[in-house]
N, C-alpha and C positions, 0 to 999 in steps of 0.2 A: 357472121362474127360481129360482135359489138365493139364499140370503141375501147371499152375497158378490157374486153377479153384479149385484144391484141396489144394491150398495155400502151396504146397511143403511139406505137413506134412508126406507124405509117402517117405520113403528112395528111393534113386535111384535104389537100388537093387530090390525093390519091383515093379519097373516100367520096368523091364528088357524086357518084351514082347513088349513094345511100341517103335516104330521107329519114330523119329521126325526129322524135319528140323528146326534147331534153328537159329533165326536171332535176335541178340541183338544190341541195341543202348543205350549206357549209357549217359544220359543227366541230369546233376544236381541231381545225386543220384537216378535217376529213370531208370528202365530197361523196354524197350519196346520189347515185345517178340511175335513171331508168331509161332504157333505149327501146324504141319500137322501130323496126326497120321495114323496108318495102319487100322483104323476103319472108313475110309471115313469121317474123320472130316473135316468140312469146315474151311477155313482160319479164324482164330480168334485172333485178336490182343488184348493184355492185357497191362495194365499199372500197374506195381507193384513196390512199394518202396523197396529199399534195406533193407533187414532184415535178421534175423538169418537163413532163409530158402533159401536165394538167391543162384541162380546158375548163374555164370558169365562166358561169353565166349567173347573173344576178336577177334578171327578170325572165320568167319563163311563161309558157302558155302559148306556144307557137309551133307550127309545123312548116318547115321550109327545107329546101335542098341544103345540104351541109356546106356546099361551096359558098353560099351566101352568108354563112355565119361569121366569116372573118371580117366582113364589112358591115355587119349589123351593129348598131350602136350599143346594144345592151349585152353583147357578148364580147368577152375579153379573152384573147389568146396570148399566152406568154410562154416562153421557153424556160423561164426560171422563176418558179413560184415556191417560196418556202416560208411558211408561217412560223415554223419552229426552226431548230438548228439541224434538221435532217438533211441528208445528201445521199444520193445513190452510191452504192459501193464502188461501181466502176468509175464514177466521176471522182470519188475520194482518192482512189488509187492513181488516177491521172494527175490529180492535183498534188499528190505527195511523192510522185516519181516522174520519170521522163517517159513513161510508157504511153503509147497511144491508146485510144479507147478499145480498139480491137485487141491489142496486146493485153490490156487489163482484163478484158472479158475472158481471154484464153487462160490467163493465170487463175481466175476465179473458177472457171469450169473444170480446170485441172485439179481443183481441191487444194491449191497452194495458199489460200487466204483464210485466215481465222479471225473471227470477230468475237471478242470476249471469251476466247477459249474454244469456240465452236467453228468447225469448218463450214463455210458458206459457199454454195455453188450457184446461187442466183444473183446475177449482177445487179438486179433492180432492188435488192435489199436496201432498206433505208438505214443509214448509220448516223451517229451523232458525235458531237465534239468530244464527249466524255467516254466514248467507246475505245477499247483497246483493239487495234487492228494490226495483225501481223501477217507478213507475206514472206515466204522463204526464211522464216526465223527472224526476220527484222521488223521491229515496230515502226509503223508508218506515222508520219505527222504531216498534215497538209500545209502547203505553203501559205503564208499570210495573204489575206485578201488584198486586192488593189482597188483603189478608187481614183478615177481620173475625171477631169473636166476638159471638154474640148469645145472650141469655137467652130462649129460646122460651117463649111463653105457651101454656097449654092451649087446645085448640080452634082451633089454627092449623095449616096444612099446610106441609110443607117443599117448596114449589114456587115457581116464579117468578111464577105467576099464581094468582088465586083459583079455587077449585073449590067443592065442597060447603061448605068452610070457607074463611075468608080466609087468604091467603098471609102467612107471617111476613115477607115482603119489604115489606109495608106499614109495618113498623116501622123501615125504613131511611130515616129522616127526621131532621131537626134536632131535633125535639121529643123524640125518644127516644134520641139519641146521648149515651152516657155521657160522652164526651170533647168534646161540643159542636162536633163537626165539621159541615161543611155537608152538604147533601143529596147522597146518592150518585148519581152520574151513570152512564149506561150500565148500568143494573141488569140488563138482559137478558144481559149478558156474565157475570154472576155465577152460581155454582151452589153447592150445599150439599155439604160434605165429610162425609157420614155423616148420613143422614136420621133423623128421629124420627117416631113415629106421632102422629096428631092429638091423642090424649089424653095424650101424654108431654110433659113440660116439661124445661127445662134447657139445657145447653150445646150450641150448634150453631156449627160453623165454616163460614164463607162465603168464597169466593175466586173468582178467575177464572184461577187457575193450575192447570190440569189435572194437571200433573206432581206438584205438591204434594199434591193430593187423592189421587192414586194412591198416594203413599207412606203416606198415612193409612189408606186403605181396602183396600189389597191384602192378601189373607189371610196371605201368608207374612211380613208385617211384624209380625203379632201385636200390633198397637197396643192398649194397654189402655184400657178405658172403665169408669168407675165410676158406678154407679147407686144412688140411694137408693130403696128399694122399700117401699111400704106394702102389707101383706098382709091378706087377708080372715080368715085363721085364724092365731092366735098359735102361735109355736113354743115348746113347753114348755121350761123351763130344763133339765130332765133329758134332753131330746132334742136340745138345741142342738148339742152336740159331734158327734152322729151326723149331723145335717143338714149341718153344715160339712164333714164328711168326704165326704158324698155329692157335694157340689159340687166338692170338690177332686179326687175320683176320676173325675168325669165322669158325666153323666146321659144316659139313653136317651130321646131325644125322639121323640114320635110321628112315624112316617114316616121316621125316620132309621136308617141302618144302623150308623153309628159313634157312639160316645159324644161328648159335648161335650168340648172341651179343658178342662184343669183351671181352675177358677174359685175365686176367694177370696170367702168369705162371712163377714161380720162381723155378728153379731146385736147390734143396738143396744137393742132391746126386743122383747118377744114378737111384735109386729106391724110392726116396722120393722127393716130390714137394709140393709147396704151390700154391693153385689155388684160385683166386678171381673171382667170377661170380656175375652178377647182375640180373640173371633170376632164375626161379624156376621150370624148366621143370621136368617132371617125370623122376626120376633116372638120372638127367642130368650129374652129374660128371662121373658116371660109363659109360654112353653112350658116353661122349666126349672122354674118353680114349679108348673106344672100337672103335671109329671112326678112331683112328690112329694106330689100331692094338695092343693095350695094354690092360691090365686088372687091375682093382682096387682090391687090397687085403685088405687094411684098409682105413677107411675114418673117419676123425675127424674134426668137425667144431670148429674153434678157435675164430671166430669173426663174429658179425652181426652189420653192420654199424660201429659205433665207440665203441660198447660194446664188451669188451674183456673177454674171459673165464679166471677166476683167482681163481678158487676153485678146490678142489680135486674131483675125480670121485665119483658120488653118492651124493654129497653135493648140497645144494641150499642156496641162500641168496636173500634178498630183493634188488631191484635195488635202487640206489641213485637217488635223485631228478634230477640231471643233466643227468643221463642216461635215465630216463623216458622222459624227455623233448626232447630228440633227435628225438622222433617219435610223438610228439604232434601236429606238424603242418601238 
């Protein structure tokens, strides 16, 4: 069974035994994918619309175990990729009612949901903002999207649930709301637009708008991120100009064929710098400094695009309309 044939509902970790050759071409929001498995699978081309299970690769020509794909720099895995205004039908129902995903699927399979006058029994059907969706005779309207900014503390994880460390979603409460808003409801609908490592602090954007996230995280948008970096070894004043030029010209990261895109480095002091990058490679900042023989001790994100971190650690606030609109196009 190929990834597309099971519609991506199994996690990558559950497909660890499968070795595949991935070929992707993204054209107008559609992924064309060819899978070759270690079970003598024949070549099978699939056409799959971008949705919440999409796996997107921009550089191909490699054969590797699938479990390594999550950490390979040129493969990007996201749970919320929407290039247009489409959304899975079951997700739309969850967002317009108080039903759980299981309950939504049950309603759909029972033939209780109509889209534009037609009964739909496939929960993965893509629906759009301008569709008329009726369940049990009632027209559904999705709740407005939410857009939040949080100051991530150290030793928290960018996940909806706790793991080896507590989830930063534990801070979405009245006690830590910078603007004193009430407790966030339906937190399971939210996701993080650009994750940070457990030991990294700073600006995190949280939303339930997958299309908005896509505009921030898609590689071709080149969205800038500014990091304040604490270094293990000081950059001598006489070598600062040379190091700045190295980052501007691009660095060769271990395991990479291509140089990093031009980055802006500002030396604040020998052991503290500001780094602006427009990529999101795996552990990129740490690997960039490792490439010049240094080591990152502390890492703090201050800015994404033109959105600046302006609240205390552990706090969150809603984004203003002008901040939201920065990533609407």
